[in-house]
N, C-alpha and C positions, 0 to 999 in steps of 0.2 A: 276206297274207304279210308278215312283218317283214323289213326290209332287213338285209343282212349288212354289217357294217362292218369296216374295217381301218384302223388308225392307223399311219402311217409316221413314223418318227423325224424330227422337225424339220419336218414338213409338216402341212397341214390334214388333217382326216379325209376319207376317200374311202369312199363307200357306193354299192354297186351294188344296184339294186332291180328284180327279183331277180337276184342275182349269176349264177346259172346261165344265164339267158337272155342277158344282156349278154356274158358270157365266151364262151358257145357261138357267138353270132353273130360275134364277133371271130375266134374260132378257125376257124370255117367260111370266113370271108372270107379269112383269111391262107392257109389250105390251098388255096383256089381259085386263088391266084396262082401256085402251083407254085414254080418257081425265081425268080420275079419278085416284087419288093417290091410291096406293096399299101398303101393308106392309107385311113383312114376317120375319121369324126367320132363323138364321144360326145355324146349329148343328155341333158340333165338340168336340174338347178336347184341353186342354192346355198341352204342353210339354215344360218344362223349361220356356223360355220367349216367346214362340211362340203359337199363336192361330192357331190351325189346323182346318180349316173349311172343313167339309166333305159333307155337304148337306145344302140345303136351301129349305124352304117350305112356302106356303102362309098361312096367318092368316085370319080368318073370321072377317074382320073389315069393318067399314063404311068409305068410302072415299069421298072426294069432289075434285074439281079441284085444291084446294090449301092446303088441309090437310087430315090427316088420324086420325080417332078417334077410338082408341082401347078401346071400352066401355066394359061393363060387359061380353058380349059373348066372345070377344077377350081375355080378362083377364082370364076368366074361362078356355078357350081353352089352353092358355099358361100354366096355373097351372096343368091342367089335363095331358097335354102332358109331362110336366116335371116329374110328378109322374109316368106315365106309363113307360117312358124310364128307370127310376130308378128301378121300380118294376121288369122289365124284365132283368135287369142287363146289359143294354147297357153301354159301356164305354163313349159314347158321351153325351154331355150336350148342352144346349142352350148357345152359346157363343156370340151372337150378334143379331142385327136386321137390317133390311134394309127397305127402302120405296122409292117410285118413286117421281119424279118431272116432270110430263108430260109436254113436250114441252120446258123444261128448260135445258135439258142435265144433266150431272152428277156433282153435287156440294152439299155442305152442307149449308143449310140456317142458319140464326142466331138462330132459334129455335132448329135446329139439333145440333149445336155446344153447345148451353146451356144445352140441354138434355144430351149430351155426357159428359159434365163437371160434371154433377150431379151424373152420374152413373159410 
């Protein structure tokens, strides 16, 4: 199956392969949180100037109605996961994160924008 691509103005290309699987797992994860925010990571690789997102998965984080706190357990999980995929020789890496805004639709909050500008 050929990956589906989207080009965002002023940004690198982003490609989800296959888009339906990645988006579906993120939507299911977000809905599972109900009124509480959730957070997950996107796994993939970089090819030229394109992020190729191949999978998305939940993080063990504590959420509230208005924020997600990736405290020690979440941070340790991310580090352990990154080491394991490297140890087994997977070509994919963590290429990004996502989280929900229950009841507000899809948008970037001021905090989200600030976080992205720092990283």
